[in-house]
N, C-alpha and C positions, 0 to 999 in steps of 0.2 A: 392504503393506496396500492393500486396494482402497478407493479414495476416490472418493466421488461429490460433486461440488460443485453447489450450486444455480446458477442462471443469473446471479443478481445478484452472486454471488461472482465468476464469470467476467467479468462486465461491469467489475467493480472492478479486475480485472487488466489490462484493455485500455483503459479510460477513466478518467482521474483523478477520484476522488471521495473522500468522507470515509472510505471503507473501503479505499482503495488500499494504503496502507502495511501495514495488517493482512493484506490478501490476499497481498501479496508475501512478507511474513514467514511466513504460513501455508504458502506453497508451498516455502519453504526447509526448514520443519520436516516437511512432508508432500510430498515430491517427487512430480512426475507419473511415470507417466501417470495422468490422472484418467479416470474412467468418464463418458462423455457419450452422449447419444442424439440422435435427430432432434429430440426436444423441445427440447433445449438449443440446437441449431442455429437452430431457428425462433424460439425465445424470445429468444436472443441477437440475431439480426438485428433483430427487432421492438424490443427494448429500446434498441439503438443508434439505430435510426431514430426512435424516440420522443424521444430526446434532441435530435435535429435538429429535430423538430417543436416542442419546447419551447424552442428557441434556446439550448440548453445547450452544443451543439458544432456545428461546421460540417459541411457535407456531405463535405468533404474528410477531416475527422477521422473521420467515420463510415466512409468508404471504407477508410481506413488501418486502423482497428480491426477491421473485418470481414476485410480482407486478411490481417492479422497472425493473427487467429484461425484462418483457413483454413490459413495457412502452418504454424502450430503443430500443427494437426491432421495435416498431411501429414508432419510429421517426428516424429510419435509422442508428442507431449505429451498427447495425449488417446487413449483407447481408445474408438472409436465402436462402440457395441453396439446391437443391435435391441431394441426393446421387446417383451417377451413379450406374447402374445395375452391373457394373464390379467391384464394391467395394470389394466383398468377394474374387474374383479371385485375385485382386491386393493384398489384405491383406494376402492371402495364399502364394503368391509368395514372398511378402516382408518377411513374417515370415520364409519361408524356407531359404531365403538369410541372414537374419540378426539376428533372435533370437538365433541360436546356439552360436553366439559370443557375443551378447549384452544382452541376457536374457529378451527380450521384453515380456510384458504382452499383452493379447488379445486386450483390449481397447486401449492400446498405439498403437498397430499395426493398429487397425482400424482408429484411428485418423490420424496417419501419412499417411496411404494409402488414406484416404479422402483428406487430404491437397494436396497430390500429384495430385490426380484425379481432384481436383478443381482449379489446377494451382496456388496454393499458392506459394509465394516466401519466406515467413517467417513463423515461427512456434513459438508461445509463450507458454512456459511451465516452471514450477519450478521443474519438475521431471528430474533429471540428466540422468536417464537411457533413458527416452523418448526423451530428447533433443539429446542424442547421436544417437538414431535411426533417428530422423529428420535430423540431420547433415549428417548421412551416406547416406541419400536419397536426399541430395542436397538442403535441406531447410536451410535458415538462422535461427539462434536461438539467436536473440538479447538480 
């Protein structure tokens, strides 16, 4: 099954938080490789750095999480794919169809649009609003 995780799901795999146990369990039920893009890499790096800014983790813990993420990518835990040039048009269309009813945020729309364009079948997230958006677009949210 082609599985697209949102970035917060990935962060929960690499840094302890309220969703870590559920993220680990989800990866046993839905084994990698997971589909990721340059958007994930940039957002992951920023999310980890933001935790340093908020004094939630040390700089050392951030370096370790980023290094482990890169290591896992290098051994095939992720399938790094290029974003199609049609991403923004797809996101704009998805936003027009779904945001008035679901209240989707821009990054949520971009991730769901990416998942659709990359032919993902499932979408891993802990964000209820993003999960509703993914389901509305035909993605499974195990």
